[in-house]
Steps between C-alpha positions, in 0.01 A plus 500: 500500500799723449312689228207572738225493238153629577351240268603168357307359206519122475335242281366165607657322198838671525563535867511251782246514780775490773670795346180703504447398862845622594435839348149557639607603854723775354303662218180493299499200259253488210479150353345462156359171377440526121370223280220689312468830322260626773768409758754707313263803471421483870876486582560813298228680706639356830849618425380835395316539822791381708743735334281813476471465123128437470453724202787337306367148580149605390639636175691170431190286572280727284743471204511120539121493513477708178729246328299209639194646343675539165596136510140401584374710205754346264403147613134578453550660159720216358443185706736210448329181377747286699707626795879455440655232717810639655787342684685767697848393613700677771791259539711243317666188644250414630226658293269701727175654407215684676195339650193641664524746787771704327486853365645383166210252460257790577650709225484218245125451595449877471623474145238245417743212462520166667813403695564130438632462850204666674397182683839491673592707802745781535826442302496133377796317353415333166692282255542506124254206484249709700529785250419261214203362688371851600525603136504877531467695173717781657810463720607818674851516641526764769820703509495478877571342748683268258657711230339335198628666177482474118712183495252324733215597271669328204575190706142478631359551148697191383387297804141602477410584136127484569512822701592863436794577733563850605715690747281681761560781736496380863453861600169526311347177629638467854580847633182614671466862603549799269666269246152368433452805276773360274351155534158606372662667195667170433169305546326738259776439236491129547122479476501716185761252352264203566195682373663612178 
């Protein structure tokens, strides 16, 4: 506690319960627990309130809401006949994807797509054989936490020729908070691609 903060912001997924418990007697600790879009919007407002930045938080949530509405209108105007089936990978060796109860899953659902690992929990490990069995028509390689890059895209395209393989911004799909503004612009572009 050398820094003597007035507030510590922690996250249930990223920080250990025992570490939070050690901090609580010394300072205010705000613990966020985010697995849905509504959770993320609530956290923005909570942090805004805790830091005296209510107006800024309201502005961010309003801008996200405006983009959400644009996406809803786009989906209503040009509905997809079949939702794309996406495999979103966050790690290699072993392959790790995203299951239910994750913010990334919520963002894929918001896009109107189906995550092929949605029946699994949290961050499941899967095999090459599993990927063939799941038969996604899109494989998204996140550039974080594992640094997937263009060479991985080429390798995956050879391994799984039945799917469109693309490099995806982890920032856009997993960074909740004000980065959701960027995320919704990405969602709008992706949906427009599918609908074209």
